[in-house]
N, C-alpha and C positions, 0 to 999 in steps of 0.2 A: 276845488279848481281843477284838480286832476280827473275828476269824474267828467266834468265838461269835456275836455280835451278827449277823453275815451269815447264818449258819447258823438262827438264832432268826426272821430276817426270812423266810428260806425257807420255813420251817415256818408261818409267818403266812400267806404267800402261797397256800400249800397249803390251808391252814384255811378262808381266806376267798374261795377260787376257787369257780367254779360246778361243781357236782358233776353228773354224768352219772347219771341215774336207773338203778336196777337194776344198776349196776356199781360198783367201787372205784375210778373213774376222775374225774379233776376236767379242768377246762380252766384252763390257765395261760396268761399272756402270755409268748411264747418270749422276745422280746427283754429284757423285765424280769428273768425267771428266768436266762436266759444270762448276763447282765450280773453278776448277783449272783454266779454260780458263777465268773465270770472274776475277781472282786474276791477271792474266797476263794483262787482258784490263785495270784493275784498276792501276796497277804499271807502264804501259807503259805512260800514261799521265803526271806522274811527271816529267818525263825527260823535256816533251814539255812545261809543266807549267814553269819550271825552264828558259826554252830558252825565253819564252814570258816575264817572270819577268826581264831578262837581257835587252830584247828589250824596255820594258817599262822604267827600269831604266835608260838606255842610252838616251832616250826621255826626261826623267825628268832632267837628269845632263845638257843636252843641254839647255833645258829651263831654268833652274836655271843660267846657264853661261850667257845666253842672258839677263834675267832679271837684272842680277848683272852688265852687261856691260851697260844696260840702266840706271840703278840706278847711277852708276859712271859718266854717262854722263849728266844726269840731275843736280847732285851734281855740276859738272864743270860748267853748265850752270848758276846755281844759284851764284857760285863764281864769275863768269865773270859780270853778272848783276850787284852785288854789287860793283865791282870795277869800272864798267862803270859810276855808279852814283857818284862815286868820280872823278871829272874831272881831278885832278892831276895825276892820275892813268891809264888814258884811254888807251895809248900806252902799257904801262906795262899788262894791262889787257888783251888786245888783244894777246899779245905773250903767256903769261901764259895760256890763255884759249886754244890756239892751242895746247900748250904742254900737258894740262890736258885731253884735247880731244883725242891727239894722244896717250898718255900713257893709256887712258881708252880704247881705241880701241885696241891698242897692247895687253893690259891686256884681255881684252874680247876675242881676237883671240886666245892667249895663252891658257886661260882655256878652250875655246870652242874646240880647237882641242887637248888639252890633255884630255878633256873628251871623245871625240870622239876616240882618239887612247886607251883610256882605255877600252871604250865600245867595240871596234874592237878586241881587246886582249883578251877580257873575251869571247866575241862571237865565236871567232876563236876557243880558247882553247875547248869551249863547242862542236862545230861543229867537231873538230877533235877527240874529246871523244865519240861522238855519232857515228861517221864515224868508229871508232876502235871498238865499242861495235856492231855494225852493222855487221862488216866483223867477229868477233868472232862469233856472233850468226849465221849469214850464214853460215860460216865454220862447226859449230856445227851440224846445221841442215842437211848440205850436207852430213857429216859423218854418221849420224844418218840414214839419206835416204840410202846412199851407204850400210850401214850395213843390213839394213832391205831388200833392194834388192838381196843382198847375200843370207840371210837367207830365203828369198822366192825361190830363184833359188836353192838352197840346197834342201827344202822342196820338190819343184815340181821334182827335179831329181830324190830324193829318192821315191816319189810317183810314177815316171815313171818306175823306176828299179824295184818296186815291182808288178807294173801292166805288165811289160814285163815278169817277171818271172811266173806271174799267167797266162799270156797268153801261154806260153811255156808249163807250165803244162797241161793246158786245152787241148792243141794240142797233148800232149802225151797220153791222157785220149782216148780209143777206145770203 
């Protein structure tokens, strides 16, 4: 939002600047104009940093889910080994071990997919927001350019009319 305000301010600077006659050029204050451009540059990276943070957060969540799944799997293996040491429970240990490993894998997959879906939802939302802001900015820039062209065409037409009138007056002089 701040970038749009700064772009509108730049347009206002151009509109209110002194014009050089017979050209489509204006005189602007370099320091002021440059400062606004630097502010725009400083605001844009925030959106990119936010997107980068979300990507990193997605990776962190996926890594945590994987580590959690591995921890559950290691705990399951420890439980199984203890029961194997107890000869009376060997068959039960095999069955329980398979159940625990299977549950851990299901839990790990669920956590992984949930984290992925969440990160995807966030990234999609940001992508849509950036796309929408891009369209708004491009439309604003397009409108400003069209208005600028119309103003220039008007100035050129007025200048041509004055020149035509002056030429006619010169021809009348004998």
